[in-house]
N, C-alpha and C positions, 0 to 999 in steps of 0.2 A: 755616201761617204762611210768609211769604216768607223768603228766605235771611236768616239772622241777621247782625247787625252788632255790633261792639264800638265804643263811643265812647271815645276817648282824649283826656284833657284835660291839657295841659302848661302849667302856670302858671309862667312864667319871669319874669326880672327886668324886661324891657322890653315883654313882651306875653304874652298867653295864646293858645295854639294849641289847636285842636280838630281831630281826625281821626276819620273813620269807616273802619273796617277790616272787610273781609269774611272769609269762612271760609278763603280762600286766603292771607290776610295782605296783600291788596292794599288800598291806600288808595283809597277811592271818593269821598271828599269831604274837603275841609279848609278851614279858615278861621282867622283870627287877629284879635285885638283888642288895640290898643296899651295900654300901661300907663306912666304917667309916674312920675317921682321928683322930689324936691326936696332941695336942699342948704341948709338954713337957716343953717348955719354951716360954716366950713371943717372938712372931715372928717366932717360929719354927712350921712347919706344916709337919707331917709325915703320911705315910700310910704303912701298912704291905704288902709287895709284895706277900706273900703267900695268904693272905686274898683276895687280888686283883684277883689272879688266881682262887681262889675258887668262887669268885663272877661271873667270866666269866662262869665257869662250871655250876653254879646254874642257871644263866640266860638262857644258852643254853638248859639245861635240862627242864626248865619250858616252853620254847618256842617250842621246837621240840619234838613232840610225837614220839614214836617208829614207828607208821604208816607213819609219814611224813619223817622220817630220811632218808629213801632210795631214796627220791626224791630230796634231796639236792645235787646239782651238783657243788657248789662252795661257797666260803666264802669271804665276804668283811669285813674289819676291819677298824674302826675309833677309835681314842684314844685321851685321854687327852695328851697335849703336855708339853714339857720342864721338866716334872717330871723325876726323874732319879733313877736308881737302879744299885747297884754293886753286882755281884754274882760270885761264883766259877765256872770257865769254866768246870771243870771235873764233879762236883757233881750237878751243877745247883742250889745250895743253896745260897740264898741271904746272904751277909755279914752284912747287916744292914738294916735300914728302907729305904723305898722309900721317897726321898725328894720331896715334892709337888712343883708344879709350884708356889704355894702361899707362899712358905717358904722364909723368909727374913734373915736367919742367916748369909748370906754372904754380907750384906749391907756394913759392914766396909771394906771388901776386895774391893768392888767397888771403895771406896774412895782412897784406896791405889794404884789402877790402873788408876786413873783419867788421868794421863799423856798419857796413851795408848788408851784412849777412841776413838780418831780419827781413829787409825789403826783398832781397833775392829769394828767400824761401817763401815768403807770403805770396809772391806773384808767380814764381816758376814752380813752386812745390818742391824744390830741390835744395839741399844744403850747399853751401859754398865749398866746392871741392874741385881739385884739378881733373877729376875724371870726366866732368861734364864739358860740353863743347865751347861754352862762352869764352873761357880764358884761352883755350886753344885758338879760337877765332882772333882774339886780340894779339896773341903771339904771332900768328901767321901774317896778319895785317901789319903789325909793327915791323916785321921782318921784310915783307915784300911790297908793302905800300904804306910806309911810315907816315906820310903826310895825308893819306886817305884821298889822294887826287884821282885814283883810278877806280873809284867805286862803281862807275857805270860800265867799266871794262872787265871787271872781275866777277867771278861767281864763287861763293863760299857755301859749302854744303856737306852734309853727312853722306855716308856711303850710298844710301838710297838715291840721294840727289845726284851723286856722281854717276851711278849706273843709269838713271833715267836720262841724264844728259847724253850719255853715250848711245842710248837706245834711240832717242828722238830729238835731242838738241834743246829741249825745254828745261827751264830751271825751276824744279818743283821739289817739295819735300812732303812726305806723308805725315799726318798730324801726330801720330804716336812717336815717330822719330823726332819731330819738331819739339815735342814736350820734353825731350831729353837734352836739349841744347842749353837750357837755362836762360834762353832769350824769349821764350813764349809765355804769355799769360795763359795759364791752363784753364782759367774760367771762360775766357773769350776765344781761345784757340787762335790768337793773333800775336804777332811780334809786339813786344811791349816797348814803347819809346824810352821809358826810364831805364830799362835794362840795356837797351842798345847804347844809350849814352854812357851808362856806367862802365860797360865793357869796351867802349870805343868801336862799335860795329855799325857802319853806315847801313841803313835799310836797303840801299841799292844793290848791295852784294848778296843779299839773302834771297832764297827761293820763295816761291809762292806756296802757301800751305794748302794742301788738298786732303780730302778724306782718304781712308784706307782703300777705297775702291775708285779713287781717282776723281776726274779723268786723268789718265796717264798717256804718254805717247806710245805708239806701237813700237815693238822691238825691231831692230835692224842689226845687221852685221853679227848674227849669231848662227853661223852655219852649223848643221845643215838645215836649220829652220829657214823658210822663206821670209824675206822682209815683210813686215806688216802684221805679224801675229800680235794681237792686242795684249797689253799688260793690264790685268784685271784687278789685281790686289797687291798691296805692299804693306808690310808690317816689320817693325823691329823684331829681331830674332826671339827675344824673350816673350814679347807679346804674341808672336805667332805660335810659340810652343804652348803658351797658356790657352790659346784658342783651340789648338789641337787636343788639349786635355779636357775640352768642354769646360773651361775655367769660368764660364759665366754662371755655373751652378753654385748655390750658396755653400759655404764651408769648404770649398776647394782651394787649396794653395798649391802652387807648382814651384818646384825648384829645378833649375837647369844646371847640370854639373858639367861645365866646360872649362876653358882656361880660368875664368872666374865663375861666379855663380850669381844668377838672378833668382830671387825668391819673391813671388808676386801673387797678389789676389785682387779681385775686383772689390772696390770699396772706396769710400771717400771720408772726409772728416779729419779731425786731428790725427796726425800721424807720428808724433813724437820723434823718434830717431829714424823714421822711414822716409822714403821719397813719395811724393804724390805725382802721378803721371797720367797720361791718357793711354788707355790700353789699345783702343781702336775706334774707328768711326765707320760703320758699314752703311751709312745713309740715314741712320736714326739719331745722329748726334754723338758727340764724344762720350765714351764709356770710361769713367774714372778708375784708377787702380792705385793701390799702395804697393810699395816694393822696397826691398833691401838689396843692395849690391855688394858682393864680396869680391875683392880683387884677385885673390889667389886660392883656388881650390884645386882644379886639375894642374894648375901651374906649380903647385907645391910638389906634386909627384914628378912632373917632368923636370923640375929643377934638381930634385934629388937624383934623377936618372942621369942628367947631364953632369952633375958633380961627381957621381960615382962611376960614370962612364959605363952604365948598364942600361939596356932597354927598359922602359917603364913597365912593360908587360912582365919582364923577368923579375923585376923588383916586387911587383904585386903578387906574383906566384910564389916567390921565395918567402914573402911575409906570412903567407898562409893565415893562420889564426894566432900569430905571435902577439904576445902582450907587449905594450910599449914599455913596461917595467919602470914606470915613473918618469919616462921622458915625455916632455911636452914641446911641441913645435908650433910657434905662432908665425905663420908665413906672411909677415907684414911687409912684403916687397912693395915699395911705393906707398907705405902706410897701410892703415886699416880702413875698410869701408864700413858699411852698416853693421851693427847699430852704433859704432863708435865714432866714425868719421874723424879719424886722426891721421892726417896726411904725413905727420912727422913721426909716427910710430915706426919702430925698427924691428926686423925679424929677431926672434928669440928661440933658441933651443935650450931647454932647461932640463935638469935631472940626468945629465950624462954621467956615466961611470965607466970604469975600465971594462965592465962586462957588457957595455952597450955595443951592439952589432947593427948592421944595416937593416936587419929585419925589424929591430925595435924602432929605428928611425922611420921606416916606411909605415909601421903601425901607428906611430905618433902623427905622421902626416895624414893618414886616413882619419884618425880621430880629429885632427884639426879641421878637416873638411866637414865632418859631421857636426862638430861643436859650432863652427861658424854658421852653418845653415840653421841649426837649432836656435842660436841666438836671434836670428832674424825671424824665424817662425814664431818664436815666443813674442816678439814685438808685434808681428802681424796679428797674432791671437788677441793681443790686448787692444790693438787699434781697430781691427775690422770685424771682430767677432770670433766665436769659437771655431777653431780649425778642426774640421771633421776628418780630413785625410790629406796627407802630403803626397802630391803627384810628382814623381821624379823622372827626369829624362836627361839625356846627354851621354857622352861617351863613357864617363867614369861610372855610370850606373851599371855597367857590365860587371862590376865587382860586387858579387854577393856579399862579401865581407863588409864593404862600405854600406850597403843597404841595410844589413843587419845592425851595424853600428848606428846608423841613422835612426832606426826604429828604437833601439835600446836607449840611446842618449837623448832622444826626443821624448820618449814615452808616448809616441803616436804611431799609428799605422802608416806605413810607407808603401805606396803603390808604384812599382816601377813599370813604365810603359813598355809594351812589347815592341814598340817602334822607336829606335834610337834617334832618328832624324826628325824630331818633333817640330822643329822650327820650319823646315821645308814642308812638312805635312800640313802644318797650320796655314801656311801661305797657300798651299793647294786647296785646302778646305774653303778658304775665303774666296779664292779665284773661282772655284767651282760654283759657289753661291752666286757670284756675279754672272757666271755663264749659264746659270739655271740648269746645271747638271744635277743638282740636288737642292732641296729646300732646307730652311733652318730646322724644320721639324724632323727631316730625315737625318740631319747632322746630330740632332739631339738623341735620336734613337740608335745611332751608329755604334756598333760594338767597338770597344777600345780595350783589347786584351792587355792585362797587366798582371805582374807577379806581386803579391802582397806579403809584406814583412811585418810581423807583429812584435811589439816590444816584449823583451823577456828579462829585463834587468830589474833587480829589486829597487824600489824607489829611493831608499836610503843610500844605496850605492850610487845610483844615478846622480843624486844631489851632491854626494862627496866628489864624484868625478867632475861635475860641473864646477864646483868650487875650486878644485885644483886647476882646471882650465882657466877660469877667470883670474886666478892668481898669476898664471903665466901671461895672460893678456895684460894685466896691470903692469908687469915688468916691461912689456913692449911699448906701453904708452908713455908719452913724455910727461914729466912733472910740471907743476906750475912754473918752476924756474927754468924750464926749457931743456933740462937734462933728462936722460932716460933712466928709469929706476932699474 
């Protein structure tokens, strides 16, 4: 047989990416297929589960030539998290749309359950927030099975569950993804009866929880791959990116700059305004993680591009090194995530003047990305120990301006990965371990090229800019009376 290859599939919010990785860990082929979303009402964000599946098939077909298909010995999958699908167990047909992790339709339900927030957080590790899957599960079931009579006929699952069902028909969920549903006891890695009752989710609709290395069904219907190629590893996209960064090392925190951002580190214990999750389980038990989730980082840039009808790349180029000139942009689309967890926060643009041009708006949006990430990094520093280096990945890291801003506003070194598709690469790393293409020791020693950005801002100026940012955040947050300041 020719040299073996691992196929990595990264199913993300705006596209599905596919990578072929060889025995040395080098990417030999890559492709992507776009995926759309709709907003039928304010705060609602949906995707078509069938379109999502087609995007996976398109990405694989574009990445894997017939000549290479026979060399693929295994598949690793990473996926967008918290998004939820409900489908018919017998036919495999979805009953409704995929509710995106960005969806905020259940914000009012959060307020109704406020008295149970402490229970939810102590068991699941997650704050009561519409981003997570539990309230989406209740909405889907209330809409398509209001009396809960079809529990044995329906399957409810995250994106990894949906893809695994398409591969092999089994109803499974990887433990790291399960830890983001708000229905799992993260200490036992089992569905918690108290949370199922609270959110109105019958146990019969939920998938079986398995480790990050399965066992999973073999893949089918992914031409030009032959049916039967084993799926060897599955991780949530943020977890996979951290794995690719060698995030098991002490003092390493990773930030993924996508539509939103996940800032994550290995660790446990009191988390304050952070989430507690399971990073992965590769056979030695669940590895705990702390994380902060930001709703809009890259989305702040694309929103400006849509508003101004200018490509995002053009805006970033035009902004150059422009100063925001006192403009602050808090992109609280659908509220604020960590460390604030304010679903009722509203977007704010402050400091506008007649001299403000779009370059200043883009500069303010880039600062908003960096400030939001730093707020979470500071919380992780306090909860999990001294942050030694911030590892950065994701499409927006292509901006040198943003990376310099991040280092300056954080006061920490930022290491930008030389590989942008870290989620896919992390899934490949884990799958290659399962296939014995490499060992854990070889992964530890693997070179991970990165560009390092050192902070260059005076500490007093850094603090003054942070204070101004936090004042803008205060304006975006609701007051005790329910109005916005």
